[in-house]
C-alpha positions in Angstrom: 13.6 -15.7 -7.4 12.1 -15.0 -4.1 10.8 -19.1 -2.6 9.0 -19.6 0.8 7.3 -22.5 2.5 4.3 -23.1 4.6 4.6 -25.6 7.3 1.0 -26.3 8.2 1.4 -28.1 11.6 -2.2 -27.1 13.0 -4.0 -28.4 10.1 -5.5 -25.5 8.8 -5.4 -26.1 5.4 -7.2 -23.4 3.5 -4.0 -21.2 2.8 -4.0 -21.4 -0.8 -4.6 -17.8 -1.9 -1.9 -16.8 0.6 0.8 -17.5 -2.5 -0.5 -14.2 -4.6 -0.4 -12.3 -1.5 2.9 -12.9 -0.5 4.4 -12.7 -4.0 2.2 -9.1 -3.9 3.8 -8.3 -0.8 7.6 -9.2 -1.7 7.0 -7.5 -5.5 5.7 -3.9 -3.4 9.3 -4.3 -1.3 11.2 -5.1 -4.1 12.4 -8.0 -2.7 14.4 -10.6 -5.0 16.4 -14.0 -4.4 14.9 -14.5 -0.9 14.0 -17.5 1.1 11.8 -17.7 4.4 9.1 -20.1 6.1 5.6 -19.4 7.4 4.7 -21.9 10.0 1.2 -22.4 11.4 1.3 -23.5 15.2 -1.3 -24.0 18.1 -1.9 -21.5 21.0 0.2 -23.7 23.4 3.3 -23.4 20.9 2.9 -20.0 20.6 2.7 -19.2 24.4 5.8 -21.2 24.7 7.8 -19.3 22.3 6.5 -16.3 23.3 7.6 -16.8 27.1 11.2 -18.1 25.9 11.8 -15.7 23.1 10.4 -12.7 24.7 9.6 -13.3 27.9 6.0 -12.6 27.7 4.0 -14.8 29.5 1.0 -15.2 26.9 0.2 -16.4 23.4 -0.1 -14.0 20.7 -1.0 -13.8 17.2 2.1 -13.8 15.0 6.4 -13.9 15.9 8.8 -13.3 13.4 12.5 -14.1 13.8 14.7 -12.5 11.0 17.5 -13.6 10.2 19.0 -10.6 9.1 19.2 -9.0 12.1 22.4 -10.4 12.7 24.9 -8.4 11.0 27.6 -11.1 10.5 25.5 -13.1 8.6 25.9 -12.9 4.4 24.1 -14.9 1.9 24.1 -14.7 -2.0 20.3 -15.5 -1.3 18.6 -13.5 1.5 17.7 -15.8 3.8 14.5 -13.5 5.8 13.8 -16.4 8.9 10.5 -17.2 10.1 7.4 -16.3 10.7 5.0 -18.2 13.3 1.1 -17.3 13.4 -1.0 -19.2 15.9 -4.3 -20.1 14.0 -6.6 -20.2 17.1 -5.3 -16.6 17.8 -6.1 -15.7 13.7 -9.6 -17.0 14.0 -10.5 -15.2 17.4 -9.4 -12.2 16.5 -11.1 -12.4 12.8 -14.9 -13.1 14.8 -13.2 -10.2 17.3 -12.3 -7.5 14.5 -15.3 -8.6 12.5 -14.0 -9.6 9.2 -13.1 -13.2 7.0 -10.5 -15.9 8.7 -8.6 -15.1 5.1 -8.3 -11.4 6.0 -7.0 -11.8 9.4 -4.4 -14.6 8.6 -3.2 -12.7 5.3 -2.3 -9.4 7.3 -1.0 -11.7 9.7 1.0 -13.3 7.2 2.0 -9.8 4.9 2.6 -8.4 8.8 5.4 -10.9 9.8 7.0 -10.4 6.0 7.3 -6.6 6.7 9.0 -7.3 10.3 11.4 -9.9 8.3 12.2 -7.4 6.4 13.0 -4.4 9.3 9.8 -2.9 9.1 8.6 -2.1 13.8 5.3 -0.6 14.2 6.6 -0.3 18.5 9.2 2.0 17.1 6.4 5.0 17.4 3.5 6.4 15.4 5.5 7.2 12.0 6.7 3.8 11.7 3.2 2.3 12.6 1.5 4.2 10.0 4.2 3.3 7.6 3.9 -0.3 8.5 0.2 -0.3 8.5 -0.4 1.8 4.9 1.6 -0.8 3.3 -0.1 -4.4 4.7 -3.7 -2.4 3.5 -2.2 -1.8 0.4 -1.5 -5.2 -0.5 -4.6 -6.6 1.3 -7.1 -4.6 -0.4 -5.7 -5.5 -3.7 -7.5 -8.8 -3.6 -11.1 -9.6 -3.6 -10.5 -12.1 -1.1 -9.0 -10.1 1.9 -9.8 -6.7 0.8 -11.6 -4.5 3.7 -15.4 -4.6 3.5 
């Protein structure tokens, strides 16, 4: 059985709908017996983490830390890793892209999960198309996050 926790350090509170989106993403990817965390943070903390771990001196919307990148780690349950989402950046992008905060938060969540599972849109056009098609498939399956 898959288990995940959402830690709301930011105080956003409007994310209950993510449970079904997360479950659908894991089902689509045939993931069983996994654990991971999603942490909502502010831009300041995201900026600091982006600088520390990626040497990029600016904030970003989502960072994923995949535990399975370490081949020495073996568990009976897949410990996928941690996803950090900047709530202020999410809100800014929702306005910029002209869609709801629910859709943007769901997008970043699915995007982060796919990164934990090994997808990487930065490797090339083929990988980007595959990853973004999977994201759209999940998001368009729910009225709260369907593209208008």
